[in-house]
VOVO-980244 format. One record per atom (N, C-alpha, C): residue number from 1; residue in one letter; x, y, z. Coordinates in steps of 0.001 Angstrom, whole numbers, plus 500000, padded with zeros to 6 digits. Layout:
# residues N
<pt n="NUM" res="A" xx="X" yy="Y" zz="Z"/>
...
//
This chain:
# residues 118
<pt n="1" res="X" xx="822400" yy="504388" zz="652024"/>
<pt n="1" res="X" xx="822969" yy="504094" zz="653311"/>
<pt n="1" res="X" xx="822427" yy="502743" zz="653770"/>
<pt n="2" res="X" xx="823338" yy="501895" zz="654262"/>
<pt n="2" res="X" xx="822959" yy="500562" zz="654710"/>
<pt n="2" res="X" xx="823188" yy="500465" zz="656215"/>
<pt n="3" res="X" xx="822145" yy="500158" zz="656962"/>
<pt n="3" res="X" xx="822233" yy="499947" zz="658413"/>
<pt n="3" res="X" xx="822199" yy="498446" zz="658645"/>
<pt n="4" res="X" xx="823209" yy="497923" zz="659344"/>
<pt n="4" res="X" xx="823298" yy="496492" zz="659608"/>
<pt n="4" res="X" xx="823769" yy="496284" zz="661046"/>
<pt n="5" res="X" xx="822859" yy="495847" zz="661895"/>
<pt n="5" res="X" xx="823163" yy="495609" zz="663310"/>
<pt n="5" res="X" xx="822754" yy="494180" zz="663641"/>
<pt n="6" res="X" xx="823707" yy="493400" zz="664095"/>
<pt n="6" res="X" xx="823444" yy="492042" zz="664552"/>
<pt n="6" res="X" xx="823297" yy="492064" zz="666072"/>
<pt n="7" res="X" xx="822618" yy="491086" zz="666671"/>
<pt n="7" res="X" xx="822525" yy="491039" zz="668140"/>
<pt n="7" res="X" xx="823926" yy="491108" zz="668762"/>
<pt n="8" res="X" xx="824045" yy="491882" zz="669830"/>
<pt n="8" res="X" xx="825329" yy="492105" zz="670486"/>
<pt n="8" res="X" xx="825070" yy="492527" zz="671930"/>
<pt n="9" res="X" xx="826100" yy="492762" zz="672747"/>
<pt n="9" res="X" xx="825871" yy="493139" zz="674148"/>
<pt n="9" res="X" xx="825062" yy="494432" zz="674328"/>
<pt n="10" res="X" xx="825060" yy="495323" zz="673331"/>
<pt n="10" res="X" xx="824323" yy="496573" zz="673434"/>
<pt n="10" res="X" xx="822831" yy="496402" zz="673153"/>
<pt n="11" res="X" xx="822476" yy="495559" zz="672205"/>
<pt n="11" res="X" xx="821073" yy="495351" zz="671847"/>
<pt n="11" res="X" xx="820862" yy="493938" zz="671321"/>
<pt n="12" res="X" xx="819776" yy="493344" zz="671724"/>
<pt n="12" res="X" xx="819446" yy="492003" zz="671247"/>
<pt n="12" res="X" xx="818794" yy="492051" zz="669865"/>
<pt n="13" res="X" xx="818443" yy="493264" zz="669432"/>
<pt n="13" res="X" xx="817753" yy="493420" zz="668156"/>
<pt n="13" res="X" xx="818697" yy="493214" zz="666985"/>
<pt n="14" res="X" xx="818183" yy="492585" zz="665961"/>
<pt n="14" res="X" xx="818895" yy="492446" zz="664694"/>
<pt n="14" res="X" xx="818160" yy="493311" zz="663686"/>
<pt n="15" res="X" xx="818893" yy="494093" zz="662908"/>
<pt n="15" res="X" xx="818238" yy="494981" zz="661957"/>
<pt n="15" res="X" xx="819158" yy="495228" zz="660777"/>
<pt n="16" res="X" xx="818602" yy="495151" zz="659575"/>
<pt n="16" res="X" xx="819335" yy="495609" zz="658396"/>
<pt n="16" res="X" xx="818344" yy="496197" zz="657403"/>
<pt n="17" res="X" xx="818742" yy="497326" zz="656849"/>
<pt n="17" res="X" xx="817854" yy="498054" zz="655947"/>
<pt n="17" res="X" xx="818699" yy="499020" zz="655122"/>
<pt n="18" res="X" xx="818254" yy="499232" zz="653889"/>
<pt n="18" res="X" xx="818870" yy="500244" zz="653033"/>
<pt n="18" res="X" xx="817957" yy="501462" zz="653033"/>
<pt n="19" res="X" xx="818544" yy="502635" zz="653282"/>
<pt n="19" res="X" xx="817812" yy="503897" zz="653249"/>
<pt n="19" res="X" xx="818422" yy="504788" zz="652177"/>
<pt n="20" res="X" xx="817606" yy="505623" zz="651590"/>
<pt n="20" res="X" xx="818099" yy="506642" zz="650663"/>
<pt n="20" res="X" xx="818231" yy="507935" zz="651446"/>
<pt n="21" res="X" xx="819474" yy="508327" zz="651737"/>
<pt n="21" res="X" xx="819681" yy="509547" zz="652512"/>
<pt n="21" res="X" xx="819509" yy="510767" zz="651607"/>
<pt n="22" res="X" xx="818891" yy="511801" zz="652182"/>
<pt n="22" res="X" xx="818626" yy="513032" zz="651439"/>
<pt n="22" res="X" xx="819271" yy="514239" zz="652114"/>
<pt n="23" res="X" xx="820105" yy="513988" zz="653123"/>
<pt n="23" res="X" xx="820890" yy="515057" zz="653756"/>
<pt n="23" res="X" xx="822190" yy="514438" zz="654248"/>
<pt n="24" res="X" xx="823135" yy="515296" zz="654558"/>
<pt n="24" res="X" xx="824410" yy="514828" zz="655106"/>
<pt n="24" res="X" xx="824224" yy="514454" zz="656566"/>
<pt n="25" res="X" xx="824946" yy="513430" zz="657029"/>
<pt n="25" res="X" xx="824837" yy="513058" zz="658450"/>
<pt n="25" res="X" xx="825503" yy="514090" zz="659348"/>
<pt n="26" res="X" xx="824939" yy="514245" zz="660546"/>
<pt n="26" res="X" xx="825510" yy="515117" zz="661580"/>
<pt n="26" res="X" xx="825580" yy="514326" zz="662869"/>
<pt n="27" res="X" xx="826650" yy="514550" zz="663633"/>
<pt n="27" res="X" xx="826816" yy="513824" zz="664888"/>
<pt n="27" res="X" xx="825809" yy="514312" zz="665916"/>
<pt n="28" res="X" xx="825192" yy="513362" zz="666614"/>
<pt n="28" res="X" xx="824111" yy="513640" zz="667564"/>
<pt n="28" res="X" xx="824630" yy="513638" zz="668994"/>
<pt n="29" res="X" xx="824087" yy="514542" zz="669829"/>
<pt n="29" res="X" xx="824361" yy="514555" zz="671263"/>
<pt n="29" res="X" xx="823147" yy="514091" zz="672061"/>
<pt n="30" res="X" xx="821954" yy="514570" zz="671691"/>
<pt n="30" res="X" xx="820768" yy="514365" zz="672526"/>
<pt n="30" res="X" xx="819514" yy="514324" zz="671654"/>
<pt n="31" res="X" xx="818563" yy="513477" zz="672047"/>
<pt n="31" res="X" xx="817240" yy="513432" zz="671425"/>
<pt n="31" res="X" xx="816205" yy="513309" zz="672536"/>
<pt n="32" res="X" xx="814953" yy="513537" zz="672201"/>
<pt n="32" res="X" xx="813876" yy="513225" zz="673144"/>
<pt n="32" res="X" xx="813437" yy="511803" zz="672869"/>
<pt n="33" res="X" xx="813230" yy="511049" zz="673952"/>
<pt n="33" res="X" xx="812922" yy="509627" zz="673858"/>
<pt n="33" res="X" xx="811803" yy="509325" zz="674838"/>
<pt n="34" res="X" xx="810873" yy="508477" zz="674444"/>
<pt n="34" res="X" xx="809739" yy="508134" zz="675298"/>
<pt n="34" res="X" xx="810195" yy="507214" zz="676426"/>
<pt n="35" res="X" xx="810209" yy="507746" zz="677641"/>
<pt n="35" res="X" xx="810533" yy="506968" zz="678843"/>
<pt n="35" res="X" xx="809269" yy="506863" zz="679673"/>
<pt n="36" res="X" xx="808723" yy="505679" zz="679755"/>
<pt n="36" res="X" xx="807447" yy="505507" zz="680450"/>
<pt n="36" res="X" xx="806350" yy="506135" zz="679616"/>
<pt n="37" res="X" xx="805728" yy="507179" zz="680154"/>
<pt n="37" res="X" xx="804638" yy="507851" zz="679448"/>
<pt n="37" res="X" xx="805029" yy="509253" zz="678991"/>
<pt n="38" res="X" xx="806289" yy="509620" zz="679166"/>
<pt n="38" res="X" xx="806713" yy="510992" zz="678895"/>
<pt n="38" res="X" xx="807996" yy="511020" zz="678073"/>
<pt n="39" res="X" xx="808044" yy="511920" zz="677085"/>
<pt n="39" res="X" xx="809278" yy="512113" zz="676330"/>
<pt n="39" res="X" xx="810261" yy="512906" zz="677179"/>
<pt n="40" res="X" xx="811494" yy="512432" zz="677219"/>
<pt n="40" res="X" xx="812540" yy="513097" zz="677990"/>
<pt n="40" res="X" xx="813808" yy="513157" zz="677158"/>
<pt n="41" res="X" xx="814637" yy="514206" zz="677355"/>
<pt n="41" res="X" xx="815898" yy="514271" zz="676618"/>
<pt n="41" res="X" xx="816869" yy="513213" zz="677143"/>
<pt n="42" res="X" xx="817544" yy="512544" zz="676226"/>
<pt n="42" res="X" xx="818530" yy="511521" zz="676575"/>
<pt n="42" res="X" xx="819797" yy="511752" zz="675760"/>
<pt n="43" res="X" xx="820936" yy="511426" zz="676367"/>
<pt n="43" res="X" xx="822189" yy="511418" zz="675628"/>
<pt n="43" res="X" xx="822188" yy="510208" zz="674718"/>
<pt n="44" res="X" xx="822908" yy="510311" zz="673623"/>
<pt n="44" res="X" xx="822955" yy="509198" zz="672679"/>
<pt n="44" res="X" xx="824362" yy="509069" zz="672123"/>
<pt n="45" res="X" xx="824787" yy="507834" zz="671962"/>
<pt n="45" res="X" xx="826067" yy="507541" zz="671347"/>
<pt n="45" res="X" xx="825894" yy="506323" zz="670456"/>
<pt n="46" res="X" xx="826833" yy="506115" zz="669574"/>
<pt n="46" res="X" xx="826859" yy="504876" zz="668812"/>
<pt n="46" res="X" xx="827577" yy="503815" zz="669624"/>
<pt n="47" res="X" xx="827469" yy="502552" zz="669194"/>
<pt n="47" res="X" xx="828176" yy="501465" zz="669885"/>
<pt n="47" res="X" xx="828914" yy="500623" zz="668850"/>
<pt n="48" res="X" xx="830197" yy="500391" zz="669098"/>
<pt n="48" res="X" xx="831034" yy="499603" zz="668199"/>
<pt n="48" res="X" xx="831223" yy="498203" zz="668769"/>
<pt n="49" res="X" xx="830844" yy="497180" zz="668016"/>
<pt n="49" res="X" xx="830918" yy="495796" zz="668492"/>
<pt n="49" res="X" xx="832368" yy="495334" zz="668654"/>
<pt n="50" res="X" xx="833232" yy="495690" zz="667709"/>
<pt n="50" res="X" xx="834611" yy="495214" zz="667749"/>
<pt n="50" res="X" xx="835361" yy="495692" zz="668994"/>
<pt n="51" res="X" xx="835151" yy="496943" zz="669391"/>
<pt n="51" res="X" xx="835843" yy="497491" zz="670566"/>
<pt n="51" res="X" xx="834991" yy="497428" zz="671823"/>
<pt n="52" res="X" xx="833699" yy="497082" zz="671672"/>
<pt n="52" res="X" xx="832737" yy="497101" zz="672775"/>
<pt n="52" res="X" xx="832817" yy="498440" zz="673518"/>
<pt n="53" res="X" xx="832766" yy="499509" zz="672723"/>
<pt n="53" res="X" xx="832933" yy="500858" zz="673260"/>
<pt n="53" res="X" xx="832085" yy="501840" zz="672453"/>
<pt n="54" res="X" xx="831859" yy="503031" zz="673030"/>
<pt n="54" res="X" xx="831080" yy="504038" zz="672313"/>
<pt n="54" res="X" xx="831811" yy="504541" zz="671065"/>
<pt n="55" res="X" xx="831020" yy="504992" zz="670127"/>
<pt n="55" res="X" xx="831501" yy="505644" zz="668914"/>
<pt n="55" res="X" xx="830450" yy="506708" zz="668565"/>
<pt n="56" res="X" xx="830701" yy="507567" zz="667610"/>
<pt n="56" res="X" xx="829711" yy="508604" zz="667304"/>
<pt n="56" res="X" xx="828369" yy="508031" zz="666831"/>
<pt n="57" res="X" xx="827317" yy="508749" zz="667156"/>
<pt n="57" res="X" xx="825978" yy="508487" zz="666615"/>
<pt n="57" res="X" xx="825661" yy="509634" zz="665669"/>
<pt n="58" res="X" xx="824935" yy="509335" zz="664607"/>
<pt n="58" res="X" xx="824635" yy="510333" zz="663591"/>
<pt n="58" res="X" xx="823151" yy="510368" zz="663288"/>
<pt n="59" res="X" xx="822714" yy="511465" zz="662690"/>
<pt n="59" res="X" xx="821341" yy="511589" zz="662198"/>
<pt n="59" res="X" xx="821404" yy="512195" zz="660808"/>
<pt n="60" res="X" xx="820536" yy="511716" zz="659941"/>
<pt n="60" res="X" xx="820379" yy="512319" zz="658626"/>
<pt n="60" res="X" xx="818940" yy="512094" zz="658170"/>
<pt n="61" res="X" xx="818525" yy="512917" zz="657237"/>
<pt n="61" res="X" xx="817192" yy="512755" zz="656685"/>
<pt n="61" res="X" xx="817232" yy="511662" zz="655627"/>
<pt n="62" res="X" xx="816207" yy="510809" zz="655640"/>
<pt n="62" res="X" xx="816104" yy="509711" zz="654684"/>
<pt n="62" res="X" xx="814692" yy="509666" zz="654126"/>
<pt n="63" res="X" xx="814563" yy="509066" zz="652955"/>
<pt n="63" res="X" xx="813234" yy="508807" zz="652417"/>
<pt n="63" res="X" xx="812688" yy="507575" zz="653107"/>
<pt n="64" res="X" xx="811527" yy="507707" zz="653700"/>
<pt n="64" res="X" xx="810876" yy="506600" zz="654395"/>
<pt n="64" res="X" xx="809772" yy="506080" zz="653487"/>
<pt n="65" res="X" xx="809840" yy="504835" zz="653109"/>
<pt n="65" res="X" xx="808940" yy="504254" zz="652111"/>
<pt n="65" res="X" xx="807495" yy="504679" zz="652287"/>
<pt n="66" res="X" xx="807038" yy="505554" zz="651409"/>
<pt n="66" res="X" xx="805647" yy="505969" zz="651406"/>
<pt n="66" res="X" xx="805291" yy="507035" zz="652414"/>
<pt n="67" res="X" xx="806134" yy="507266" zz="653423"/>
<pt n="67" res="X" xx="805814" yy="508237" zz="654466"/>
<pt n="67" res="X" xx="806515" yy="509571" zz="654279"/>
<pt n="68" res="X" xx="807276" yy="509731" zz="653224"/>
<pt n="68" res="X" xx="808000" yy="510977" zz="652996"/>
<pt n="68" res="X" xx="809371" yy="510936" zz="653641"/>
<pt n="69" res="X" xx="809821" yy="512078" zz="654133"/>
<pt n="69" res="X" xx="811159" yy="512195" zz="654713"/>
<pt n="69" res="X" xx="811090" yy="512010" zz="656225"/>
<pt n="70" res="X" xx="812061" yy="511262" zz="656747"/>
<pt n="70" res="X" xx="812151" yy="511008" zz="658192"/>
<pt n="70" res="X" xx="813589" yy="511252" zz="658637"/>
<pt n="71" res="X" xx="813795" yy="511255" zz="659939"/>
<pt n="71" res="X" xx="815119" yy="511438" zz="660537"/>
<pt n="71" res="X" xx="815611" yy="510080" zz="661025"/>
<pt n="72" res="X" xx="816687" yy="509588" zz="660434"/>
<pt n="72" res="X" xx="817294" yy="508321" zz="660832"/>
<pt n="72" res="X" xx="818427" yy="508608" zz="661798"/>
<pt n="73" res="X" xx="818387" yy="507985" zz="662968"/>
<pt n="73" res="X" xx="819437" yy="508122" zz="663981"/>
<pt n="73" res="X" xx="820105" yy="506762" zz="664101"/>
<pt n="74" res="X" xx="821411" yy="506731" zz="663863"/>
<pt n="74" res="X" xx="822127" yy="505456" zz="663809"/>
<pt n="74" res="X" xx="823514" yy="505611" zz="664423"/>
<pt n="75" res="X" xx="824112" yy="504475" zz="664743"/>
<pt n="75" res="X" xx="825429" yy="504501" zz="665374"/>
<pt n="75" res="X" xx="826397" yy="503582" zz="664673"/>
<pt n="76" res="X" xx="827107" yy="502793" zz="665458"/>
<pt n="76" res="X" xx="828110" yy="501895" zz="664913"/>
<pt n="76" res="X" xx="827558" yy="500511" zz="664646"/>
<pt n="77" res="X" xx="828463" yy="499545" zz="664543"/>
<pt n="77" res="X" xx="828089" yy="498172" zz="664227"/>
<pt n="77" res="X" xx="827204" yy="497544" zz="665305"/>
<pt n="78" res="X" xx="827193" yy="498135" zz="666507"/>
<pt n="78" res="X" xx="826372" yy="497636" zz="667600"/>
<pt n="78" res="X" xx="825139" yy="498473" zz="667862"/>
<pt n="79" res="X" xx="824803" yy="499395" zz="666956"/>
<pt n="79" res="X" xx="823614" yy="500220" zz="667125"/>
<pt n="79" res="X" xx="823895" yy="501516" zz="667855"/>
<pt n="80" res="X" xx="822905" yy="501947" zz="668652"/>
<pt n="80" res="X" xx="823018" yy="503176" zz="669437"/>
<pt n="80" res="X" xx="822772" yy="502852" zz="670907"/>
<pt n="81" res="X" xx="823272" yy="503711" zz="671779"/>
<pt n="81" res="X" xx="823091" yy="503541" zz="673220"/>
<pt n="81" res="X" xx="822617" yy="504869" zz="673788"/>
<pt n="82" res="X" xx="821703" yy="504809" zz="674779"/>
<pt n="82" res="X" xx="821128" yy="506010" zz="675368"/>
<pt n="82" res="X" xx="821175" yy="505942" zz="676883"/>
<pt n="83" res="X" xx="821151" yy="507137" zz="677496"/>
<pt n="83" res="X" xx="821057" yy="507258" zz="678948"/>
<pt n="83" res="X" xx="820436" yy="508612" zz="679259"/>
<pt n="84" res="X" xx="819880" yy="508779" zz="680472"/>
<pt n="84" res="X" xx="819277" yy="510061" zz="680824"/>
<pt n="84" res="X" xx="820273" yy="511211" zz="680636"/>
<pt n="85" res="X" xx="819767" yy="512365" zz="680258"/>
<pt n="85" res="X" xx="820604" yy="513528" zz="679964"/>
<pt n="85" res="X" xx="821527" yy="513891" zz="681119"/>
<pt n="86" res="X" xx="821031" yy="513791" zz="682346"/>
<pt n="86" res="X" xx="821821" yy="514208" zz="683515"/>
<pt n="86" res="X" xx="822809" yy="513137" zz="683989"/>
<pt n="87" res="X" xx="822779" yy="511959" zz="683408"/>
<pt n="87" res="X" xx="823656" yy="510861" zz="683808"/>
<pt n="87" res="X" xx="825073" yy="511109" zz="683291"/>
<pt n="88" res="X" xx="826029" yy="511292" zz="684205"/>
<pt n="88" res="X" xx="827413" yy="511564" zz="683821"/>
<pt n="88" res="X" xx="828296" yy="510322" zz="683931"/>
<pt n="89" res="X" xx="827705" yy="509159" zz="684194"/>
<pt n="89" res="X" xx="828492" yy="507936" zz="684302"/>
<pt n="89" res="X" xx="829020" yy="507535" zz="682923"/>
<pt n="90" res="X" xx="830109" yy="506755" zz="682891"/>
<pt n="90" res="X" xx="830647" yy="506305" zz="681601"/>
<pt n="90" res="X" xx="829652" yy="505399" zz="680870"/>
<pt n="91" res="X" xx="829762" yy="505367" zz="679552"/>
<pt n="91" res="X" xx="828935" yy="504459" zz="678762"/>
<pt n="91" res="X" xx="829326" yy="503033" zz="679095"/>
<pt n="92" res="X" xx="828327" yy="502172" zz="679363"/>
<pt n="92" res="X" xx="828599" yy="500814" zz="679808"/>
<pt n="92" res="X" xx="827399" yy="499931" zz="679476"/>
<pt n="93" res="X" xx="827616" yy="498863" zz="678727"/>
<pt n="93" res="X" xx="826497" yy="497977" zz="678364"/>
<pt n="93" res="X" xx="825912" yy="497245" zz="679562"/>
<pt n="94" res="X" xx="826601" yy="497273" zz="680697"/>
<pt n="94" res="X" xx="826097" yy="496590" zz="681889"/>
<pt n="94" res="X" xx="825344" yy="497530" zz="682836"/>
<pt n="95" res="X" xx="825299" yy="498822" zz="682511"/>
<pt n="95" res="X" xx="824602" yy="499784" zz="683367"/>
<pt n="95" res="X" xx="823090" yy="499599" zz="683268"/>
<pt n="96" res="X" xx="822400" yy="499492" zz="684401"/>
<pt n="96" res="X" xx="820939" yy="499354" zz="684367"/>
<pt n="96" res="X" xx="820228" yy="500661" zz="684004"/>
<pt n="97" res="X" xx="820965" yy="501775" zz="683948"/>
<pt n="97" res="X" xx="820377" yy="503081" zz="683648"/>
<pt n="97" res="X" xx="820599" yy="503482" zz="682188"/>
<pt n="98" res="X" xx="821163" yy="502584" zz="681398"/>
<pt n="98" res="X" xx="821398" yy="502820" zz="679981"/>
<pt n="98" res="X" xx="820722" yy="501709" zz="679176"/>
<pt n="99" res="X" xx="820461" yy="501971" zz="677921"/>
<pt n="99" res="X" xx="819830" yy="500970" zz="677073"/>
<pt n="99" res="X" xx="820279" yy="501178" zz="675623"/>
<pt n="100" res="X" xx="820182" yy="500105" zz="674851"/>
<pt n="100" res="X" xx="820591" yy="500159" zz="673454"/>
<pt n="100" res="X" xx="819467" yy="499805" zz="672519"/>
<pt n="101" res="X" xx="819589" yy="500273" zz="671291"/>
<pt n="101" res="X" xx="818676" yy="499926" zz="670206"/>
<pt n="101" res="X" xx="819488" yy="499865" zz="668920"/>
<pt n="102" res="X" xx="818910" yy="499273" zz="667911"/>
<pt n="102" res="X" xx="819618" yy="499192" zz="666639"/>
<pt n="102" res="X" xx="819690" yy="500558" zz="665952"/>
<pt n="103" res="X" xx="818618" yy="501361" zz="666051"/>
<pt n="103" res="X" xx="818526" yy="502669" zz="665402"/>
<pt n="103" res="X" xx="817200" yy="503301" zz="665829"/>
<pt n="104" res="X" xx="816970" yy="504520" zz="665426"/>
<pt n="104" res="X" xx="815689" yy="505187" zz="665636"/>
<pt n="104" res="X" xx="815282" yy="505868" zz="664340"/>
<pt n="105" res="X" xx="814005" yy="505936" zz="664068"/>
<pt n="105" res="X" xx="813473" yy="506715" zz="662957"/>
<pt n="105" res="X" xx="812419" yy="507647" zz="663551"/>
<pt n="106" res="X" xx="812666" yy="508949" zz="663424"/>
<pt n="106" res="X" xx="811807" yy="509978" zz="664014"/>
<pt n="106" res="X" xx="811256" yy="510895" zz="662918"/>
<pt n="107" res="X" xx="810186" yy="511622" zz="663227"/>
<pt n="107" res="X" xx="809739" yy="512667" zz="662303"/>
<pt n="107" res="X" xx="810837" yy="513728" zz="662154"/>
<pt n="108" res="X" xx="810898" yy="514339" zz="661000"/>
<pt n="108" res="X" xx="811948" yy="515309" zz="660694"/>
<pt n="108" res="X" xx="811981" yy="516468" zz="661684"/>
<pt n="109" res="X" xx="810829" yy="516875" zz="662197"/>
<pt n="109" res="X" xx="810778" yy="518037" zz="663089"/>
<pt n="109" res="X" xx="810959" yy="517667" zz="664569"/>
<pt n="110" res="X" xx="811485" yy="516494" zz="664864"/>
<pt n="110" res="X" xx="811692" yy="516051" zz="666250"/>
<pt n="110" res="X" xx="812787" yy="516856" zz="666942"/>
<pt n="111" res="X" xx="812727" yy="516879" zz="668272"/>
<pt n="111" res="X" xx="813755" yy="517535" zz="669079"/>
<pt n="111" res="X" xx="815058" yy="516745" zz="668955"/>
<pt n="112" res="X" xx="816120" yy="517442" zz="668591"/>
<pt n="112" res="X" xx="817444" yy="516823" zz="668497"/>
<pt n="112" res="X" xx="818497" yy="517903" zz="668715"/>
<pt n="113" res="X" xx="819561" yy="517552" zz="669414"/>
<pt n="113" res="X" xx="820693" yy="518450" zz="669620"/>
<pt n="113" res="X" xx="821908" yy="517779" zz="668986"/>
<pt n="114" res="X" xx="822548" yy="518506" zz="668081"/>
<pt n="114" res="X" xx="823729" yy="517985" zz="667406"/>
<pt n="114" res="X" xx="824994" yy="518406" zz="668150"/>
<pt n="115" res="X" xx="826042" yy="517613" zz="668013"/>
<pt n="115" res="X" xx="827320" yy="517900" zz="668698"/>
<pt n="115" res="X" xx="827843" yy="519284" zz="668322"/>
<pt n="116" res="X" xx="827667" yy="519715" zz="667077"/>
<pt n="116" res="X" xx="828200" yy="521017" zz="666663"/>
<pt n="116" res="X" xx="827362" yy="522199" zz="667174"/>
<pt n="117" res="X" xx="826309" yy="521913" zz="667941"/>
<pt n="117" res="X" xx="825471" yy="522971" zz="668520"/>
<pt n="117" res="X" xx="825760" yy="523176" zz="670013"/>
<pt n="118" res="X" xx="826617" yy="522341" zz="670602"/>
<pt n="118" res="X" xx="826872" yy="522504" zz="672043"/>
<pt n="118" res="X" xx="828233" yy="523126" zz="672280"/>
//
């Protein structure tokens, strides 16, 4: 699996990496994310640069160089976008209550809610 995110309106980060996936991807709804000093559940979506709109975000297990298996959370060509779980506003790169990243790599046993579980 190849992750390639160039700087865009969703995230200023540039990232590209090849991962060896060891499980099938599943669409993600929510993860716990460190906000300030506390982990809190956040909604997550992918971001598509061409449409400047949300797209699905996925998670799969990957081999992490030397660290064993990890959980890779990734989205579209523009990375992933997050907002507080209770936030019902539309996804918007201009919202001060939302933020983007290129991807996340979490321990396999991390809190995650998949779309097919809700």
